C-alpha positions in Angstrom: 38.0 3.0 -26.3 37.9 -0.7 -27.0 40.1 -3.4 -25.7 41.5 -5.8 -28.7 41.3 -8.4 -26.5 37.6 -7.7 -25.8 36.9 -7.3 -29.7 38.5 -10.6 -30.4 36.4 -12.3 -27.7 33.2 -11.0 -28.8 34.0 -12.1 -32.3 34.7 -15.6 -31.3 31.2 -15.5 -29.1 29.5 -14.4 -32.3 31.1 -16.9 -34.7 30.3 -19.9 -32.1 26.6 -18.3 -31.6 26.2 -18.4 -35.4 27.2 -21.7 -35.4 25.1 -23.0 -32.8 21.9 -21.7 -34.5 19.5 -24.7 -35.6 19.0 -25.1 -39.1 15.3 -25.1 -40.1 14.4 -28.6 -40.9 12.0 -29.2 -44.3 10.7 -32.6 -42.7 7.8 -32.6 -40.0 8.8 -33.0 -36.1 7.6 -35.9 -34.5 6.6 -34.5 -31.0 5.8 -38.1 -29.5 9.2 -39.3 -29.6 12.2 -37.5 -28.1 15.2 -36.1 -29.9 18.3 -38.4 -30.2 20.7 -38.0 -27.6 24.2 -37.0 -28.6 26.8 -39.9 -27.9 28.9 -37.8 -25.7 25.9 -36.4 -23.5 27.1 -36.6 -19.9 23.7 -34.7 -18.4 20.1 -36.7 -18.1 17.7 -35.2 -20.3 14.0 -35.1 -19.5 12.3 -36.9 -22.3 8.6 -37.3 -21.0 6.3 -35.1 -22.9 3.6 -33.5 -20.1 0.4 -32.2 -21.2 -0.6 -28.6 -20.1 -4.2 -30.0 -18.9 -2.4 -32.4 -16.6 -0.4 -29.9 -14.9 -3.6 -27.8 -14.2 -5.6 -30.8 -12.8 -2.6 -31.7 -10.7 -2.2 -28.2 -9.0 -5.6 -27.5 -8.1 -5.4 -27.2 -4.6 -8.1 -29.2 -2.2 -9.7 -27.5 0.4 -8.1 -27.7 3.9 -9.9 -29.5 6.4 -11.3 -26.8 9.1 -9.3 -27.4 12.4 -11.1 -28.4 15.2 -10.4 -26.6 18.6 -9.4 -28.9 21.2 -11.8 -28.9 24.3 -10.2 -28.0 27.6 -11.4 -31.1 29.5 -9.8 -33.4 26.7 -6.6 -35.1 26.8 -3.9 -33.3 24.5 -2.4 -36.4 22.7 -4.2 -39.7 22.3 -5.6 -40.3 25.7 -2.4 -39.5 27.8 -2.4 -36.3 30.2 0.4 -33.5 29.5 2.0 -34.6 33.1 2.0 -38.2 32.0 3.7 -37.2 28.7 6.3 -34.9 30.3 6.8 -37.8 32.9 7.7 -40.4 29.8 9.8 -37.8 28.0 11.8 -36.5 31.3 14.1 -39.9 31.4 14.7 -39.9 27.1 15.3 -35.9 27.4 17.8 -36.4 30.8 19.7 -39.4 28.7 20.2 -37.1 25.6 21.2 -34.0 27.4 23.7 -35.8 29.8 25.2 -37.7 26.8 25.8 -34.2 24.8 27.0 -32.6 27.7 29.4 -35.6 28.4 30.5 -35.7 25.0 31.1 -31.6 25.1 32.7 -31.7 28.3 35.1 -34.5 27.5 36.1 -32.8 24.2 36.7 -29.8 26.2 38.9 -31.5 28.9 40.9 -33.3 26.2 41.7 -29.9 24.3 42.6 -28.3 27.7 44.9 -31.2 28.8 46.6 -31.3 25.6 47.3 -27.5 25.9 48.6 -27.7 29.5 50.7 -31.2 28.5 52.5 -28.8 25.8 53.2 -26.0 28.2 54.3 -28.0 31.1 56.6 -30.0 28.6 58.1 -26.7 27.7 58.6 -25.6 31.3 60.0 -28.8 32.5 62.6 -28.8 29.5 63.6 -24.8 30.6 64.2 -26.0 34.2 66.1 -29.2 33.1 68.4 -27.2 30.9 68.6 -24.6 33.6 69.7 -27.3 36.2 72.1 -28.8 33.9 73.7 -25.4 32.8 74.3 -24.5 36.4 75.8 -28.0 37.4 78.0 -27.9 34.4 79.0 -24.1 34.8 80.1 -24.6 38.4 
């Protein structure tokens, strides 16, 4: 079973495919100049021609230098002791962590207080409404 809508769509696609097929040209193509862009082109087009030899030369991997194992007696980073490095990083890390924790606590506290304020408002309104009804009912 074939759907008539699908048949129409297929015929339309075939029609456009035939219209898009390039017509063979009788004049030679100049590969040094890029083809002209249509006036309504919105997508940029790469116009530089890359020779295959250039690509292979650029992708040849260079041998990696052999890693030198650090000696146990040598300092780890440019003349600094690991304990010195930790003592320098500790105040920075402490300030960063304190700032992040402070912001997180502030946001959580703001959310909790906003929720409690809304609940308190509802409860106070109920208490006032009951008190007014009690006074007016007597």
